[in-house]
GUNU-823327 format. One record per atom (N, C-alpha, C): x, y negated, z; residue in one letter; residue number from 1; atom name. Coordinates in steps of 0.05 Angstrom, whole numbers. Atoms other than C-alpha are relative to their C-alpha. Layout:
- X:Y:Z:a:NUM:CA
...
This chain:
- 23:-14:13:x:1:N
- -15:-327:70:x:1:CA
- -5:-5:-29:x:1:C
- 3:8:46:x:2:N
- -35:-329:-9:x:2:CA
- -32:9:3:x:2:C
- 33:-11:-4:x:3:N
- -107:-329:-31:x:3:CA
- 4:10:-34:x:3:C
- 14:-11:21:x:4:N
- -131:-282:-77:x:4:CA
- -25:8:-15:x:4:C
- 31:-11:5:x:5:N
- -188:-265:-126:x:5:CA
- -1:23:-1:x:5:C
- 15:-26:1:x:6:N
- -228:-207:-114:x:6:CA
- -39:4:-9:x:6:C
- 41:-4:11:x:7:N
- -302:-171:-138:x:7:CA
- -5:17:13:x:7:C
- 30:-33:-7:x:8:N
- -357:-123:-109:x:8:CA
- 3:0:-20:x:8:C
- 16:2:23:x:9:N
- -373:-93:-167:x:9:CA
- -24:17:16:x:9:C
- 22:-15:-17:x:10:N
- -454:-75:-145:x:10:CA
- -18:17:-32:x:10:C
- 22:-14:21:x:11:N
- -489:-30:-198:x:11:CA
- -8:41:1:x:11:C
- 15:-9:-7:x:12:N
- -538:30:-203:x:12:CA
- 19:27:-18:x:12:C
- -14:-25:18:x:13:N
- -492:93:-229:x:13:CA
- -21:27:-11:x:13:C
- 30:-15:4:x:14:N
- -538:147:-261:x:14:CA
- 10:30:0:x:14:C
- -11:-32:-7:x:15:N
- -538:219:-225:x:15:CA
- 11:12:-20:x:15:C
- -12:-23:11:x:16:N
- -499:265:-255:x:16:CA
- 14:4:-21:x:16:C
- -9:20:18:x:17:N
- -476:223:-318:x:17:CA
- 26:2:9:x:17:C
- -32:18:-6:x:18:N
- -398:231:-304:x:18:CA
- 16:-24:-26:x:18:C
- -2:25:23:x:19:N
- -378:197:-373:x:19:CA
- -14:-21:-4:x:19:C
- 21:28:-2:x:20:N
- -431:151:-372:x:20:CA
- 5:-8:19:x:20:C
- -6:18:-28:x:21:N
- -412:128:-304:x:21:CA
- 30:-12:-4:x:21:C
- -20:-3:14:x:22:N
- -347:133:-327:x:22:CA
- -3:-37:-26:x:22:C
- 3:27:8:x:23:N
- -357:78:-382:x:23:CA
- -4:-21:11:x:23:C
- 14:44:-12:x:24:N
- -403:34:-344:x:24:CA
- 27:-12:20:x:24:C
- -19:23:-10:x:25:N
- -347:20:-297:x:25:CA
- 31:-9:-6:x:25:C
- -19:18:22:x:26:N
- -291:0:-355:x:26:CA
- -13:-17:-2:x:26:C
- 8:29:-3:x:27:N
- -338:-52:-371:x:27:CA
- -8:-11:25:x:27:C
- 3:14:-19:x:28:N
- -355:-74:-310:x:28:CA
- 23:-7:15:x:28:C
- -25:-1:-4:x:29:N
- -281:-72:-297:x:29:CA
- 18:-26:-19:x:29:C
- -7:25:34:x:30:N
- -262:-120:-366:x:30:CA
- -26:-24:18:x:30:C
- 11:20:3:x:31:N
- -328:-160:-338:x:31:CA
- 13:-15:27:x:31:C
- -8:-4:-38:x:32:N
- -295:-167:-259:x:32:CA
- 36:-21:-22:x:32:C
- -28:9:10:x:33:N
- -221:-182:-292:x:33:CA
- -7:-19:-18:x:33:C
- 5:20:23:x:34:N
- -250:-240:-353:x:34:CA
- -4:-21:36:x:34:C
- 16:14:-27:x:35:N
- -285:-269:-273:x:35:CA
- 31:-15:16:x:35:C
- -30:15:-12:x:36:N
- -201:-286:-254:x:36:CA
- 1:35:26:x:36:C
- -1:-17:-28:x:37:N
- -209:-217:-202:x:37:CA
- 29:19:-14:x:37:C
- -23:-11:1:x:38:N
- -143:-192:-190:x:38:CA
- 3:32:18:x:38:C
- 9:-17:-10:x:39:N
- -171:-142:-141:x:39:CA
- -27:12:-4:x:39:C
- 13:10:10:x:40:N
- -228:-104:-167:x:40:CA
- -18:34:18:x:40:C
- 15:-30:-9:x:41:N
- -283:-50:-116:x:41:CA
- -13:12:-19:x:41:C
- 20:-23:15:x:42:N
- -327:2:-145:x:42:CA
- -24:9:28:x:42:C
- 12:-22:-26:x:43:N
- -382:38:-97:x:43:CA
- 7:22:10:x:43:C
- -10:-29:-14:x:44:N
- -374:101:-69:x:44:CA
- -18:7:-19:x:44:C
- 4:-26:38:x:45:N
- -384:161:-127:x:45:CA
- -6:-17:-12:x:45:C
- 0:18:30:x:46:N
- -377:109:-180:x:46:CA
- -7:12:-22:x:46:C
- 6:-23:31:x:47:N
- -377:165:-230:x:47:CA
- -11:16:7:x:47:C
- 11:-25:0:x:48:N
- -422:214:-200:x:48:CA
- -28:-2:-6:x:48:C
- 22:-9:-15:x:49:N
- -485:197:-168:x:49:CA
- 8:8:27:x:49:C
- 2:-16:-26:x:50:N
- -505:212:-98:x:50:CA
- -8:32:15:x:50:C
- 26:-10:-7:x:51:N
- -565:241:-80:x:51:CA
- 4:32:-11:x:51:C
- 6:-16:17:x:52:N
- -549:308:-95:x:52:CA
- -13:21:30:x:52:C
- -4:-17:-17:x:53:N
- -573:371:-61:x:53:CA
- -2:20:9:x:53:C
- -11:-17:0:x:54:N
- -535:422:-60:x:54:CA
- 33:-8:-19:x:54:C
- -21:-7:13:x:55:N
- -464:438:-76:x:55:CA
- 6:3:-30:x:55:C
- -1:-3:24:x:56:N
- -472:472:-139:x:56:CA
- -8:-31:-21:x:56:C
- 18:28:16:x:57:N
- -498:405:-169:x:57:CA
- 27:-14:4:x:57:C
- -25:8:-2:x:58:N
- -420:375:-158:x:58:CA
- 9:11:-10:x:58:C
- -26:-16:1:x:59:N
- -391:425:-186:x:59:CA
- 13:-4:-17:x:59:C
- -18:15:26:x:60:N
- -380:390:-256:x:60:CA
- -4:-22:-3:x:60:C
- -11:32:-2:x:61:N
- -371:325:-230:x:61:CA
- 15:-11:18:x:61:C
- -19:6:-25:x:62:N
- -312:327:-175:x:62:CA
- 20:6:-29:x:62:C
- -26:-2:15:x:63:N
- -252:312:-212:x:63:CA
- 32:2:19:x:63:C
- -23:-5:-20:x:64:N
- -187:331:-194:x:64:CA
- 20:-39:-3:x:64:C
- -3:22:-2:x:65:N
- -148:263:-172:x:65:CA
- 40:6:3:x:65:C
- 9:19:16:x:66:N
- -102:241:-218:x:66:CA
- -18:28:-16:x:66:C
- 25:-22:9:x:67:N
- -157:266:-264:x:67:CA
- -4:-29:-27:x:67:C
- 16:22:23:x:68:N
- -189:229:-333:x:68:CA
- -12:-27:8:x:68:C
- 9:12:-14:x:69:N
- -224:186:-285:x:69:CA
- 26:-20:-2:x:69:C
- -35:16:-3:x:70:N
- -149:157:-265:x:70:CA
- 6:-18:-14:x:70:C
- -2:17:10:x:71:N
- -133:144:-325:x:71:CA
- -10:-12:-11:x:71:C
- 23:12:9:x:72:N
- -185:117:-344:x:72:CA
- 4:-27:6:x:72:C
- -8:10:-11:x:73:N
- -167:70:-300:x:73:CA
- 18:-15:3:x:73:C
- -26:16:3:x:74:N
- -101:58:-298:x:74:CA
- 6:-10:-25:x:74:C
- 1:11:26:x:75:N
- -105:44:-369:x:75:CA
- -16:-41:6:x:75:C
- 18:29:-2:x:76:N
- -154:-21:-347:x:76:CA
- 23:-19:19:x:76:C
- -24:6:-11:x:77:N
- -104:-36:-293:x:77:CA
- 24:-24:-14:x:77:C
- -22:25:19:x:78:N
- -55:-45:-340:x:78:CA
- 5:-20:-12:x:78:C
- 6:15:9:x:79:N
- -85:-72:-387:x:79:CA
- -5:-37:4:x:79:C
- 2:24:-24:x:80:N
- -110:-128:-330:x:80:CA
- 16:-22:13:x:80:C
- -19:19:-12:x:81:N
- -56:-144:-293:x:81:CA
- -12:10:28:x:81:C
- 16:8:-22:x:82:N
- -99:-124:-229:x:82:CA
- 2:30:11:x:82:C
- 7:-19:-27:x:83:N
- -116:-67:-170:x:83:CA
- -23:13:-6:x:83:C
- 20:-5:0:x:84:N
- -178:-19:-173:x:84:CA
- -9:18:20:x:84:C
- 6:-25:-21:x:85:N
- -209:21:-119:x:85:CA
- -36:-4:-8:x:85:C
- 22:-2:15:x:86:N
- -265:62:-135:x:86:CA
- 2:33:17:x:86:C
- -3:-24:-19:x:87:N
- -300:121:-96:x:87:CA
- 0:27:-28:x:87:C
- 15:-20:29:x:88:N
- -316:193:-140:x:88:CA
- 7:30:24:x:88:C
- 1:-22:-11:x:89:N
- -316:262:-121:x:89:CA
- 28:13:-9:x:89:C
- -17:-25:5:x:90:N
- -251:306:-113:x:90:CA
- 6:7:4:x:90:C
- -16:-17:0:x:91:N
- -237:362:-119:x:91:CA
- 26:12:-3:x:91:C
- -18:-20:2:x:92:N
- -183:413:-91:x:92:CA
- -1:13:3:x:92:C
- -4:-18:-4:x:93:N
- -182:477:-104:x:93:CA
- -40:8:1:x:93:C
- 34:-4:-6:x:94:N
- -258:496:-80:x:94:CA
- -9:-15:16:x:94:C
- -3:37:-24:x:95:N
- -254:428:-34:x:95:CA
- -12:-20:-18:x:95:C
- -9:15:2:x:96:N
- -288:380:-48:x:96:CA
- -8:-30:18:x:96:C
- -4:28:-17:x:97:N
- -285:308:-14:x:97:CA
- -11:-26:-6:x:97:C
- 12:35:13:x:98:N
- -320:234:-20:x:98:CA
- 19:-6:13:x:98:C
- -26:18:0:x:99:N
- -263:200:-41:x:99:CA
- 11:-27:-7:x:99:C
- -8:38:12:x:100:N
- -232:122:-56:x:100:CA
- 28:4:-9:x:100:C
- -38:14:3:x:101:N
- -172:109:-96:x:101:CA
- 5:-26:-3:x:101:C
- -28:15:1:x:102:N
- -120:62:-106:x:102:CA
- 14:-3:-24:x:102:C
- -24:5:27:x:103:N
- -103:44:-179:x:103:CA
- 7:-16:-8:x:103:C
- -15:16:13:x:104:N
- -45:6:-197:x:104:CA
- 3:-2:-33:x:104:C
- -8:4:27:x:105:N
- -9:-30:-262:x:105:CA
- 21:41:-4:x:105:C
- -26:-21:0:x:106:N
- 41:37:-242:x:106:CA
- -19:24:5:x:106:C
- 22:-10:-5:x:107:N
- -21:79:-230:x:107:CA
- -5:13:29:x:107:C
- 11:3:-21:x:108:N
- -43:122:-177:x:108:CA
- 15:-7:22:x:108:C
- -8:11:-15:x:109:N
- -27:88:-120:x:109:CA
- -1:10:34:x:109:C
- 14:-14:-34:x:110:N
- -66:123:-58:x:110:CA
- -29:9:-1:x:110:C
- 21:-13:9:x:111:N
- -122:170:-48:x:111:CA
- -29:1:34:x:111:C
- 19:0:-25:x:112:N
- -180:165:17:x:112:CA
- -9:22:-1:x:112:C
- 12:-18:10:x:113:N
- -221:215:32:x:113:CA
- -16:3:27:x:113:C
- 16:18:-15:x:114:N
- -277:192:71:x:114:CA
- 6:19:30:x:114:C
- -4:-19:-33:x:115:N
- -271:217:155:x:115:CA
- -22:10:11:x:115:C
- 23:-10:-20:x:116:N
- -344:209:175:x:116:CA
- -28:-3:-28:x:116:C
- 22:-3:17:x:117:N
- -389:235:129:x:117:CA
- -30:1:17:x:117:C
- 22:8:-10:x:118:N
- -464:223:135:x:118:CA
- -18:13:-15:x:118:C
- 19:-21:11:x:119:N
- -526:270:133:x:119:CA
- 5:20:-17:x:119:C
- 5:-19:23:x:120:N
- -542:313:74:x:120:CA
- 35:4:-12:x:120:C
- -38:5:13:x:121:N
- -451:292:56:x:121:CA
- 7:31:24:x:121:C
- -21:-11:-12:x:122:N
- -435:343:120:x:122:CA
- 2:29:-16:x:122:C
- 3:-16:6:x:123:N
- -461:402:72:x:123:CA
- 21:-2:-22:x:123:C
- -6:3:26:x:124:N
- -435:377:12:x:124:CA
- 38:2:-9:x:124:C
- -27:14:-4:x:125:N
- -354:350:32:x:125:CA
- 4:8:21:x:125:C
- -11:-11:-26:x:126:N
- -303:372:74:x:126:CA
- 14:-34:10:x:126:C
- -6:26:-8:x:127:N
- -292:312:116:x:127:CA
- 36:-12:-2:x:127:C
- -42:13:-6:x:128:N
- -211:271:113:x:128:CA
- 10:5:30:x:128:C
- -1:6:-31:x:129:N
- -173:268:169:x:129:CA
- 31:-12:8:x:129:C
- -32:21:-5:x:130:N
- -121:213:164:x:130:CA
- -13:-26:-24:x:130:C
- -3:30:5:x:131:N
- -124:134:150:x:131:CA
- 19:-2:-22:x:131:C
- -22:-4:27:x:132:N
- -97:108:82:x:132:CA
- 0:-39:-1:x:132:C
- 2:22:5:x:133:N
- -66:43:73:x:133:CA
- 29:-3:-19:x:133:C
- -8:-4:23:x:134:N
- -43:29:8:x:134:CA
- 23:-24:-13:x:134:C
- -17:31:10:x:135:N
- 31:-21:-14:x:135:CA
- -11:-7:-28:x:135:C
- -1:7:31:x:136:N
- 5:-54:-72:x:136:CA
- 9:-24:-12:x:136:C
- -11:18:-3:x:137:N
- 28:-105:-112:x:137:CA
- -19:-39:9:x:137:C
- 19:31:-18:x:138:N
- -27:-158:-84:x:138:CA
- -6:-2:38:x:138:C
- -4:-5:-37:x:139:N
- -18:-130:-6:x:139:CA
- -14:23:-4:x:139:C
- 13:-35:-14:x:140:N
- -36:-57:40:x:140:CA
- -25:-5:-1:x:140:C
- 31:-18:-5:x:141:N
- -100:-35:26:x:141:CA
- -9:21:11:x:141:C
- 16:-20:-24:x:142:N
- -142:-7:83:x:142:CA
- -22:7:-14:x:142:C
- 22:-12:22:x:143:N
- -200:36:50:x:143:CA
- -23:16:19:x:143:C
- 18:-8:-13:x:144:N
- -264:45:85:x:144:CA
- -25:9:-14:x:144:C
- 33:-4:28:x:145:N
- -328:77:44:x:145:CA
- -18:10:34:x:145:C
- 35:3:-12:x:146:N
- -401:64:76:x:146:CA
- 9:15:31:x:146:C
- 5:-19:-27:x:147:N
- -413:105:139:x:147:CA
- 21:-4:22:x:147:C
- -23:0:-4:x:148:N
- -340:94:155:x:148:CA
- 4:-23:21:x:148:C
- 4:26:-20:x:149:N
- -363:16:185:x:149:CA
- -4:-3:22:x:149:C
- 17:-7:-21:x:150:N
- -401:45:238:x:150:CA
- 26:9:29:x:150:C
- -16:-12:-29:x:151:N
- -339:69:273:x:151:CA
- 25:-14:11:x:151:C
- -31:24:-10:x:152:N
- -285:11:297:x:152:CA
- 18:9:-11:x:152:C
- -21:-14:-6:x:153:N
- -233:52:315:x:153:CA
- 9:4:-25:x:153:C
- -18:7:27:x:154:N
- -217:63:242:x:154:CA
- -3:-27:-14:x:154:C
- -8:38:17:x:155:N
- -221:-15:210:x:155:CA
- 34:-17:31:x:155:C
- -22:24:-11:x:156:N
- -174:-36:272:x:156:CA
- 21:23:1:x:156:C
- -19:-18:5:x:157:N
- -134:26:262:x:157:CA
- 23:1:-21:x:157:C
- -11:10:11:x:158:N
- -122:6:198:x:158:CA
- 13:-40:-7:x:158:C
- -18:24:-11:x:159:N
- -105:-63:222:x:159:CA
- 12:-5:7:x:159:C
- -27:-1:-7:x:160:N
- -61:-43:261:x:160:CA
- 22:10:-5:x:160:C
- -20:-7:16:x:161:N
- -22:-2:211:x:161:CA
- 2:-18:-16:x:161:C
- -14:23:18:x:162:N
- -7:-62:177:x:162:CA
- -9:-4:-35:x:162:C
- 20:11:16:x:163:N
- -71:-74:128:x:163:CA
- -5:-28:-7:x:163:C
- -6:34:8:x:164:N
- -74:-145:96:x:164:CA
- -44:-2:-5:x:164:C
- 21:-10:8:x:165:N
- -149:-118:69:x:165:CA
- -6:18:1:x:165:C
- 25:-17:-2:x:166:N
- -208:-77:80:x:166:CA
- -27:6:-21:x:166:C
- 23:1:23:x:167:N
- -246:-49:19:x:167:CA
- -26:14:14:x:167:C
- 32:-28:-2:x:168:N
- -315:-3:29:x:168:CA
- -13:5:-25:x:168:C
- 33:-13:30:x:169:N
- -343:29:-33:x:169:CA
- -24:13:17:x:169:C
- 38:-9:-4:x:170:N
- -412:43:-9:x:170:CA
- -26:2:-7:x:170:C
- 27:3:15:x:171:N
- -471:67:-15:x:171:CA
- -29:4:19:x:171:C
- 26:13:-22:x:172:N
- -526:33:34:x:172:CA
- -25:23:-2:x:172:C
- 25:2:3:x:173:N
- -583:67:42:x:173:CA
- -23:2:23:x:173:C
- 20:-5:-27:x:174:N
- -645:77:90:x:174:CA
- 9:12:13:x:174:C
- -3:-19:-21:x:175:N
- -644:102:148:x:175:CA
- -16:-9:26:x:175:C
- 19:-1:-7:x:176:N
- -688:137:189:x:176:CA
- -6:-5:24:x:176:C
- -3:15:-39:x:177:N
- -677:103:264:x:177:CA
- -16:-28:-18:x:177:C
- 28:32:1:x:178:N
- -717:41:221:x:178:CA
- -13:10:-17:x:178:C
- 12:3:16:x:179:N
- -774:21:195:x:179:CA
- -2:-1:-25:x:179:C
- -7:20:16:x:180:N
- -748:-32:151:x:180:CA
- 35:12:-10:x:180:C
- -34:8:0:x:181:N
- -679:-32:117:x:181:CA
- 21:-23:0:x:181:C
- -10:30:2:x:182:N
- -671:-95:112:x:182:CA
- -15:-20:32:x:182:C
- 21:7:-26:x:183:N
- -678:-138:171:x:183:CA
- -16:-31:-10:x:183:C
- 19:35:4:x:184:N
- -723:-210:182:x:184:CA
- 8:-13:-34:x:184:C
- -4:15:23:x:185:N
- -674:-238:139:x:185:CA
- 10:17:-26:x:185:C
- 12:-15:32:x:186:N
- -676:-186:78:x:186:CA
- 38:12:3:x:186:C
- -18:-9:-2:x:187:N
- -614:-161:102:x:187:CA
- 16:36:8:x:187:C
- -11:-24:-13:x:188:N
- -585:-88:111:x:188:CA
- 15:1:34:x:188:C
- -23:-16:-13:x:189:N
- -541:-58:170:x:189:CA
- 17:-5:3:x:189:C
- -37:9:-6:x:190:N
- -472:-53:144:x:190:CA
- -2:-15:-8:x:190:C
- -5:24:15:x:191:N
- -485:-128:109:x:191:CA
- 19:-12:34:x:191:C
- -13:14:-21:x:192:N
- -470:-142:192:x:192:CA
- 22:11:7:x:192:C
- -15:-20:3:x:193:N
- -424:-79:199:x:193:CA
- 28:-9:-19:x:193:C
- -12:3:5:x:194:N
- -387:-113:150:x:194:CA
- 22:-33:8:x:194:C
- 1:27:-21:x:195:N
- -390:-187:179:x:195:CA
- 29:8:23:x:195:C
- -18:0:-30:x:196:N
- -364:-156:246:x:196:CA
- 28:12:-7:x:196:C
- -24:-19:-9:x:197:N
- -303:-107:227:x:197:CA
- 16:-27:-10:x:197:C
- -11:24:7:x:198:N
- -284:-172:186:x:198:CA
- 22:-17:19:x:198:C
- 8:18:-36:x:199:N
- -293:-219:255:x:199:CA
- 29:15:12:x:199:C
- -13:1:-24:x:200:N
- -264:-179:300:x:200:CA
- 32:18:-6:x:200:C
- -18:-10:5:x:201:N
- -204:-143:254:x:201:CA
- 16:-34:-2:x:201:C
- -20:17:8:x:202:N
- -182:-212:233:x:202:CA
- 5:11:-34:x:202:C
- -10:-14:21:x:203:N
- -184:-183:160:x:203:CA
- -18:5:-23:x:203:C
- 18:1:20:x:204:N
- -217:-194:100:x:204:CA
- -12:35:-5:x:204:C
- 17:-35:-1:x:205:N
- -276:-135:88:x:205:CA
- -22:-14:-40:x:205:C
- 19:10:22:x:206:N
- -297:-131:16:x:206:CA
- -17:28:-4:x:206:C
- 12:-23:-6:x:207:N
- -356:-84:8:x:207:CA
- -14:0:-30:x:207:C
- 6:-8:24:x:208:N
- -382:-57:-66:x:208:CA
- -19:28:5:x:208:C
- 18:-20:-3:x:209:N
- -443:-20:-55:x:209:CA
- -17:1:-24:x:209:C
- 14:2:17:x:210:N
- -496:2:-99:x:210:CA
- -22:-5:2:x:210:C
- 29:4:9:x:211:N
- -564:-3:-120:x:211:CA
- -6:27:-29:x:211:C
- 15:-22:23:x:212:N
- -624:47:-157:x:212:CA
- -10:15:32:x:212:C
- 14:-20:-19:x:213:N
- -659:101:-128:x:213:CA
- -8:29:-10:x:213:C
- 3:-27:16:x:214:N
- -645:175:-135:x:214:CA
- -9:19:23:x:214:C
- 26:-21:-25:x:215:N
- -687:237:-105:x:215:CA
- -14:-10:14:x:215:C
- 14:11:-11:x:216:N
- -724:192:-78:x:216:CA
- 13:-17:37:x:216:C
- -28:17:-13:x:217:N
- -664:154:-39:x:217:CA
- -3:-18:-11:x:217:C
- 4:33:10:x:218:N
- -669:77:-42:x:218:CA
- 29:-8:7:x:218:C
- -31:11:-9:x:219:N
- -597:43:-42:x:219:CA
- -4:-34:-2:x:219:C
- 18:24:-20:x:220:N
- -598:-25:-11:x:220:CA
- 16:-24:-19:x:220:C
- -10:12:11:x:221:N
- -549:-61:-46:x:221:CA
- 16:-29:15:x:221:C
- 0:19:-16:x:222:N
- -532:-132:-14:x:222:CA
- 28:3:2:x:222:C
- -37:8:-4:x:223:N
- -451:-126:-33:x:223:CA
- 5:-23:10:x:223:C
- -13:29:-7:x:224:N
- -408:-177:-1:x:224:CA
- 35:-4:2:x:224:C
- -33:15:-1:x:225:N
- -332:-208:6:x:225:CA
- -3:-18:31:x:225:C
- -3:18:-32:x:226:N
- -320:-229:75:x:226:CA
- 27:-8:13:x:226:C
- -26:8:-13:x:227:N
- -268:-268:96:x:227:CA
- 19:8:21:x:227:C
- -13:-7:-22:x:228:N
- -217:-253:152:x:228:CA
- -18:-15:27:x:228:C
- -2:11:-20:x:229:N
- -254:-302:192:x:229:CA
- -31:17:15:x:229:C
- 20:-7:-15:x:230:N
- -317:-272:198:x:230:CA
- -22:-11:-35:x:230:C
- 15:16:8:x:231:N
- -342:-324:143:x:231:CA
- -3:23:-19:x:231:C
- 12:-8:35:x:232:N
- -387:-290:79:x:232:CA
- 9:-24:-32:x:232:C
- -12:21:18:x:233:N
- -353:-320:27:x:233:CA
- -22:0:-34:x:233:C
- 36:-3:23:x:234:N
- -409:-282:-37:x:234:CA
- -11:32:9:x:234:C
- 27:-15:-2:x:235:N
- -467:-246:-25:x:235:CA
- -17:-10:16:x:235:C
- -2:-16:3:x:236:N
- -492:-219:-1:x:236:CA
- -18:10:-27:x:236:C
- 10:-1:27:x:237:N
- -523:-176:-68:x:237:CA
- -19:2:3:x:237:C
- 31:-3:1:x:238:N
- -590:-182:-95:x:238:CA
- 5:35:9:x:238:C
- -4:-22:-19:x:239:N
- -618:-116:-60:x:239:CA
- -14:28:-29:x:239:C
- 3:-30:13:x:240:N
- -635:-78:-130:x:240:CA
- 8:-19:-31:x:240:C
- -8:18:32:x:241:N
- -597:-123:-187:x:241:CA
- 26:1:-2:x:241:C
- -29:1:5:x:242:N
- -529:-108:-215:x:242:CA
- 18:-15:-6:x:242:C
- 2:19:-3:x:243:N
- -488:-158:-200:x:243:CA
- 50:3:-5:x:243:C
- -22:11:-11:x:244:N
- -410:-177:-194:x:244:CA
- 2:-31:16:x:244:C
- -1:39:-13:x:245:N
- -384:-223:-137:x:245:CA
- 19:-4:-2:x:245:C
- -36:12:-5:x:246:N
- -319:-258:-137:x:246:CA
- -7:-20:5:x:246:C
- 2:21:-24:x:247:N
- -293:-293:-93:x:247:CA
- 24:2:-1:x:247:C
- -25:10:-6:x:248:N
- -223:-334:-69:x:248:CA
- 8:24:24:x:248:C
- -8:-6:-21:x:249:N
- -197:-295:0:x:249:CA
- 24:-4:9:x:249:C
- -34:7:-3:x:250:N
- -134:-313:41:x:250:CA
- 2:31:7:x:250:C
- -17:-19:-15:x:251:N
- -82:-253:59:x:251:CA
- 17:-7:23:x:251:C
- -41:3:-7:x:252:N
- -11:-254:94:x:252:CA
- -10:11:34:x:252:C
- -1:0:-18:x:253:N
- 7:-246:166:x:253:CA
- -7:-35:13:x:253:C
- 17:29:-10:x:254:N
- -30:-301:212:x:254:CA
- 9:3:29:x:254:C
- -10:-6:-24:x:255:N
- 2:-321:280:x:255:CA
- -6:10:22:x:255:C
- 16:-1:-17:x:256:N
- -49:-341:313:x:256:CA
- -19:40:7:x:256:C
- 19:-33:2:x:257:N
- -88:-263:296:x:257:CA
- -1:17:34:x:257:C
- -1:-3:-24:x:258:N
- -107:-217:349:x:258:CA
- 22:15:10:x:258:C
- -28:-23:5:x:259:N
- -55:-166:334:x:259:CA
- 14:-12:12:x:259:C
- -32:20:-7:x:260:N
- -5:-212:343:x:260:CA
- -7:-6:21:x:260:C
- 2:32:-32:x:261:N
- -18:-248:406:x:261:CA
- -13:30:24:x:261:C
- 0:-28:-15:x:262:N
- -1:-193:460:x:262:CA
- -27:-10:33:x:262:C
- 19:19:-17:x:263:N
- -48:-246:508:x:263:CA
- -21:8:-13:x:263:C
- 32:-9:0:x:264:N
- -107:-227:475:x:264:CA
- -2:29:-7:x:264:C
- 6:-40:-10:x:265:N
- -100:-150:473:x:265:CA
- 0:11:10:x:265:C
- -18:1:-19:x:266:N
- -95:-114:525:x:266:CA
- -4:30:-4:x:266:C
- 8:-23:16:x:267:N
- -87:-40:493:x:267:CA
- 9:21:35:x:267:C
- -4:-19:-27:x:268:N
- -68:-19:576:x:268:CA
- -30:10:7:x:268:C
- 31:-5:-14:x:269:N
- -134:-18:582:x:269:CA
- -26:23:-11:x:269:C
- 12:-7:22:x:270:N
- -164:2:524:x:270:CA
- 11:26:-16:x:270:C
- -27:-22:19:x:271:N
- -110:60:507:x:271:CA
- -19:25:1:x:271:C
- 22:-25:-4:x:272:N
- -150:127:537:x:272:CA
- -17:4:-18:x:272:C
- 30:-4:12:x:273:N
- -216:113:492:x:273:CA
- 15:13:-22:x:273:C
- -5:-16:31:x:274:N
- -181:133:433:x:274:CA
- 17:30:7:x:274:C
- 3:-30:-2:x:275:N
- -172:211:469:x:275:CA
- -24:1:12:x:275:C
- 31:-15:8:x:276:N
- -246:217:475:x:276:CA
- -9:1:-19:x:276:C
């Protein structure tokens, strides 16, 4: 196993300000790198904002991949010798995706398109149809975007496909099923999902959530960095404050891991669950 310094960046993008948000991410990346981070994770839709009413509002904010944001993040990755993961709206012809990209010193290394769309997103984006595990100089990175955390099949698929680290750009927001988006300890459900995902897959989980309010939608902050044991080593972030969480995590193969121990896992029992 090896130790890796990672950062989860929590901030409030300005809705519709592509250039301004891009510039803000660069400054935040610089600050995270100055604290020793070799992996920097940015929120979901970090260059555009999130709470759009219809597709026309994202027309000028969706980007080609690669594109200008990728070029800017690539320059920072080269300059600092780091890996960057961040969310943006991807455009392919006339189709929009809620996507996350992995950028290394060599350039664009991978793209993940959110599989599990939530609420209004279903009217704005096409869902992705594939998992993403990207080989980088710091390890194999598996990406989960926000609501994807609620579907354990996805994170387990990433772990079984070789992911050393699970990263989650997020825009956690209020849920109509809950009278209060925070529990008695001041934590949102997504925080508990991140801890559980790390523990059951024995992989570190890094969540970079956003803050602020857009069109009446309040975002919950509470970003976190969780070790493979389920121990939170940074966070929860503030509910409404810009922060950069930095911590050291251990990555690499472990002989005692559930995925490596056939006496623990019973795929013969639950194999058919993947067919339902």
